[in-house]
Every structure is written in structure tokens, then in C-alpha cells.
N, C-alpha and C positions, 0 to 999 in steps of 0.2 A: 410473512417475514422473509426478507431476502436471504439468500444463502451466504455462508461464510466465504469471503473472498480469498481463498488460499489455493495453492497449487495442489490439485488432487493427486499428483504423482509422488509427493514427498511429505513427510510429517512436518508439521509446523509446531514450534514451541508455543506453549500457551500457559495461562494460569487458569486454575479451575477450583471451584468449590462445590460441594454437594450437600444436600439435606433431604430429609424425608418430609413428604407432604401428602397427607391422606393415603398412606400406604404405598405411595410411589416415591422413588428416589429421583430427585431433580439435580441437574448439574448445570452450572453456569460456567461458560468458557469465554475467556478473553484472549484474543489473538492480535498481536501487533501486525498491521498490514500497511502497505504503501498505496495511496490513492492518487491517481493523476487527475489534475484539473486544468482547465484552460483559463488564461488571463489575457484579456485584450487591453492594450494600453495605447494611448496616443502619444507618439514621439513628436515633439515640436522643437523647432530650432535646429539648424544644421550648418555645416560648412562644406565648401567645395574644395577638393584637393587639386593638385596641379594637372592631373589627368581629366579633371572635370567630373569626378565621381562625387556624389553627395552622401555625406555621412551624418548620422545623428549625433548631436552633442552629448546626449545622455549616455552613450557608450561608444568606445572606439570600434572601428571596423564593422559597424552596422550599416551596410550600404543600402540605400534606397534605390531600387531599380525600377520597379513598377508600382503603380498605385499611390505614389506620393504626390501631394499637391505642393508646388514650389512657387515662390515669388522671388525674383532676383532684384536686388537693389544695388545699383552701381554708385560708388561714391563720386563726389564732385570732381575729383581728379581723373576718374575713369580708369584708375589702375587697380583698385581693389573692389571685390564684390562680395556681398553677403547674401546667402540664400536662406530664406526662411522656409522650412519644410514641415509639413505635418503628415503623418502616416499612421495608420492603425497597425500595430505589431501584435501578433498572436503568439503567446508563449504557452508551452505545456510544462507545468510544474508538478512536482510530486511532494507529498507530505505524509508523514507517518501518523496513523490513527490507530485506535484500539477498537476492534470489532467484538462486541459482546453479544452472546446468544445464550438462551436457556433451553435445555432439552430434558425430556423424560428419558431416563436410562431404562429401556424396556428389554434389553438383551437381544433385540432383533435389529431395529434401525439404529439404535445407539447402544454400544456396549463398550466395556473397558477391559483391556487385557494387559498382560505382561509381554515382554519381548518374545518369550517362548510360546505365546498363544494362550496361556492359561487365563481363563475368564475370571475376572474379579466379580464377586457377588455384589450387586448394587448396594445392599445394606451395609457393606464394609467401606464404601467409598468415602462417606464423611470423615471417618477416622483416618483413612489412608491419605486423604488430601490435606488434613490438618497437620500431617507429619512433614510437610514441605517436600513432598515427592516431586521429582521431575515429571512433567506431563507434556505429551505431544498429542496432536489431533491429526487424523487422516480422514479424507473423504473417499474411502475405498475399502474394500475388504482386505486387499493384499498390499503389502509394503515391499518395494523393491529391495532385493537382498543387500545391495550396497548401502542403502539408507538404514536398513535394519541393523547392520553391523555397527553403525555409529551410535546406537542406543545402548545404554547399560542395562543390566538385568532387572534393576529395580524401577525402571521407567514405566509409568502408566501410559498406555496408549488408548486414547479415545477413538474408537472406530465408528464412523458414521456411514451408513449405506446411502448411496446416491438417490 
């Protein structure tokens, strides 16, 4: 299973639910994250400005410098010209998704604490999480002091060892 894609240096807000299964306490964590992805599109059709720069009609100020295929058509009068251009344009976009993982709360690799470091007994987690407690997750044993100050005393901190 791939790791949670969160910044290991600071706590991430999450939703969590816990239950008992064959004597073990399991916790499912859902963390909103941003995922980058690449889109390649073909821009067709363009115009030439007074300086001779070619731009895509699909968006202003998208200049085609290299890698464009252009065909110039001169009108019958010879005064106006239309340039038809096609070029692959690669864009990197970002979208929000929810990353969900389920873990066994074993007290070693996965444990839950309060802000002051008090360890929550795994058997108490289902009840605490049903009370709509604020929950954050960190992928480290320690939380930076400035990040810890941002949390209130009732916040549940899911700590995961790397």
C-alpha cells in the first residue's frame, strides 16, 4: 500500500474512525491532499501579431516559439495573412483528492496521543472518535513546537512511525 502523501514535518487535518476487529483496534484515516497531474493538449489555430509572434486562439498571450507546425495562408489581396498552427502544450494541474488508509493501532508503529503526549488506549478510540473530536495525523514521532501550539488540548494526534 502506498504511503500517505502528507508533509512529514507538520500535522495534517484528517477524519478518522476506529473499530475493534479480532482483538485489534483498527483505524481508518482520510486525509485531503493535492495531487499534481500532467495534461497534454493540442492547440490548433492561431494568429500573428504585428511583430510576427504567433499566438494560440485558445488563450491570449500563449506564444508559440519552438515546436509549432505552422502553415501561412496569404489572402488574395496579399495584405492579410492567417497562420494555422498546431502545437502540443503540456500543463501541470493540481486537484484535491482524499487519501484513505486503514491501520492497526499497535502502540508502536501507530499510536494516538493528546497534545501533552498522553497516550490514548486503543480500546477507547472508537468512543472518542464518535464524539467528533478534532484529529490530526503526523508521520513522525515529534511535532515541531510551533505546530504543536496550534493544536488545542482535546485534539487527537495519530502518530505514525516512518
